[in-house]
C-alpha positions as CSV (number, residue, x, y, z in Angstrom):
1,M,134.2,124.2,145.1
2,N,134.4,122.9,141.6
3,R,136.0,119.4,141.5
4,Y,138.6,120.4,138.9
5,P,141.1,123.2,139.0
6,F,140.2,126.4,137.2
7,R,142.3,126.9,134.1
8,I,143.3,130.3,132.9
9,A,145.1,130.5,129.6
10,V,146.9,133.4,127.9
11,A,147.5,133.1,124.1
12,G,149.4,135.4,121.8
13,T,152.5,136.2,119.9
14,H,155.9,136.7,121.8
15,S,156.6,139.7,123.9
16,T,153.0,140.8,124.4
17,G,152.8,140.5,128.2
18,K,151.6,136.9,128.7
19,T,154.3,135.9,131.2
20,T,154.2,139.2,133.1
21,F,150.4,139.0,133.4
22,L,150.4,135.4,134.6
23,T,153.3,135.9,137.0
24,E,151.3,138.7,138.7
25,L,148.1,136.7,138.7
26,K,150.0,133.8,140.3
27,H,151.3,136.1,143.0
28,R,147.8,137.5,143.7
29,F,146.3,134.0,144.0
30,E,149.0,132.9,146.3
31,Q,148.6,136.0,148.5
32,S,145.0,135.0,149.0
33,G,145.8,131.4,149.9
34,V,144.9,129.9,146.5
35,S,147.2,127.1,145.2
36,A,148.3,128.2,141.7
37,A,150.3,126.2,139.2
38,Y,152.1,128.1,136.4
39,V,152.5,126.1,133.2
40,H,154.8,127.9,130.8
41,D,155.6,127.6,127.1
42,S,157.9,124.7,126.3
43,A,159.5,126.2,123.1
44,V,162.9,126.4,124.8
45,N,162.6,122.7,125.7
46,A,161.5,121.9,122.1
47,R,164.6,123.7,120.8
48,E,166.9,121.9,123.3
49,K,165.5,118.5,122.0
50,G,166.2,119.6,118.4
51,F,162.7,120.6,117.3
52,P,162.6,123.7,115.1
53,I,160.5,126.6,116.4
54,L,159.3,130.1,115.5
55,A,159.5,130.6,111.7
56,D,160.9,127.1,111.4
57,H,158.0,125.3,113.1
58,T,157.1,121.9,111.7
59,F,154.2,119.5,112.1
60,E,156.4,117.5,114.5
61,S,157.5,120.4,116.7
62,T,153.9,121.6,116.8
63,A,152.6,118.2,117.8
64,W,155.3,117.9,120.5
65,L,154.5,121.3,121.9
66,M,150.8,120.5,122.1
67,A,151.4,117.1,123.7
68,R,153.8,118.7,126.2
69,A,151.3,121.4,127.1
70,I,148.6,118.9,127.7
71,E,151.0,116.8,129.8
72,L,152.1,119.7,132.0
73,E,148.5,121.1,132.5
74,T,147.2,117.6,133.4
75,E,150.1,117.1,135.9
76,A,149.4,120.5,137.5
77,S,145.7,119.5,138.0
78,L,146.8,117.0,140.6
79,S,147.7,119.7,143.2
80,A,146.5,123.2,142.2
81,D,143.3,125.1,142.7
82,V,144.0,127.2,139.6
83,I,146.3,126.4,136.6
84,L,147.8,129.4,134.8
85,V,148.7,128.4,131.2
86,D,151.3,130.5,129.3
87,R,150.4,129.5,125.8
88,P,147.4,127.1,125.4
89,V,147.6,124.3,122.8
90,A,146.1,126.7,120.2
91,D,149.3,128.8,120.2
92,A,151.4,126.0,118.8
93,L,149.1,125.6,115.8
94,G,149.0,129.4,115.3
95,Y,152.8,129.5,115.2
96,L,152.9,126.6,112.7
97,R,150.4,128.4,110.4
98,A,152.5,131.6,110.7
99,A,155.7,129.7,109.9
100,L,154.2,128.0,106.9
101,I,153.1,131.3,105.5
102,H,156.3,133.0,106.4
103,T,158.6,130.4,104.7
104,S,156.2,129.4,101.8
105,R,156.1,125.8,103.1
106,S,153.1,123.5,103.5
107,V,152.0,120.4,105.3
108,T,149.2,118.1,104.3
109,N,145.6,119.0,105.1
110,A,145.4,115.7,107.0
111,R,148.1,116.8,109.4
112,I,146.6,120.3,109.9
113,C,143.2,118.6,110.6
114,A,144.9,116.3,113.1
115,L,146.3,119.3,115.0
116,E,143.0,121.2,114.7
117,K,141.2,118.2,116.3
118,I,143.6,118.4,119.3
119,C,142.8,122.1,119.7
120,E,139.1,121.5,119.4
121,A,139.2,118.6,121.9
122,W,141.4,120.5,124.5
123,A,139.8,123.9,124.2
124,P,136.9,123.2,126.7
125,E,139.5,122.5,129.4
126,Y,140.2,126.2,129.6
127,D,137.7,128.0,131.9
128,L,139.0,131.5,130.9
129,V,141.1,132.5,127.9
130,F,142.9,135.8,127.3
131,L,144.3,136.7,123.9
132,T,147.0,139.3,123.9
133,V,146.9,142.1,121.4
134,L,150.1,142.9,119.7
135,D,151.3,146.5,120.1
136,P,154.3,146.9,117.8
137,L,155.4,150.0,119.7
138,I,156.3,147.8,122.7
139,E,159.9,146.6,122.5
140,L,160.7,143.0,122.3
141,G,162.0,141.2,125.4
142,E,165.7,140.5,125.6
143,G,166.7,137.5,123.5
144,R,163.4,137.4,121.6
145,D,163.2,136.7,117.8
146,D,163.2,140.2,116.3
147,D,161.6,139.4,113.0
148,A,158.7,141.9,113.1
149,I,156.9,140.4,110.1
150,F,156.9,136.9,111.6
151,R,155.8,138.3,115.0
152,T,152.9,140.0,113.3
153,R,152.0,136.8,111.3
154,A,152.2,134.8,114.5
155,A,149.8,137.3,116.2
156,D,147.4,137.0,113.3
157,E,147.5,133.2,113.1
158,V,147.3,132.6,116.9
159,T,144.3,134.9,116.8
160,H,142.7,133.0,114.0
161,V,143.1,129.6,115.8
162,V,142.0,131.0,119.2
163,D,138.9,132.6,117.6
164,K,138.1,129.3,115.9
165,F,138.3,127.1,118.9
166,M,138.0,129.5,121.9
167,S,135.7,132.2,120.6
168,D,134.7,133.4,124.1
169,R,138.3,134.7,124.7
170,H,138.9,138.1,126.3
171,L,141.4,140.5,124.7
172,L,144.4,141.5,126.9
173,R,145.8,144.8,125.8
174,H,149.0,146.5,127.0
175,G,148.0,148.9,129.8
176,E,144.8,147.1,130.7
177,T,146.3,144.4,132.9
178,D,144.9,145.6,136.2
179,A,141.3,145.2,134.9
180,A,142.1,141.8,133.4
181,L,143.7,140.6,136.7
182,A,140.6,141.7,138.7
183,F,138.4,140.0,136.1
184,A,140.4,136.7,136.2
185,I,140.2,136.6,140.0
186,A,136.5,137.4,140.0
187,E,135.8,134.6,137.5
188,F,137.8,132.1,139.6
189,E,135.9,133.2,142.8
190,S,132.6,132.9,140.9
191,N,133.4,129.4,139.8
192,R,134.5,128.5,143.3
193,S,131.2,129.3,145.0
């Protein structure tokens, strides 16, 4: 078996099926006796600490989210065979880019470059990356931000960042989750042998 846990990340804008997919994948792994850790998005924690999120993302909130994701993923590596990541570090940068476009704000190139370096350095930690495809006909989850324009911008910018740093990603479309679940399990098993 590979010395390190196998990491599966799912990136994409909100309410595109990331959590549903990863919850089912965790269930399937656990049914087969595989220890699976689920690392979820920390945006709610960021908001509780006072960091702005979504269309109000800042450099500071983005840096905190990235650092928190890395911390949680690394901690999960102590005990799991597979780590399921709901929003890899690239998502935070995609949301910042979308927020800056959406609100006509900017941050310095040096700060964007610093965040890009984190994405570039951490991207190889993911063994398998899925990128959700936004289907605007699918209703938003309860309590989700309902700004359709921002949601679309976030989808575009997360895609841009993921394609730049994790170009071997696989698209995850609504209605195709069974095939993606089977593929993820097969990739894990292949890596394990």
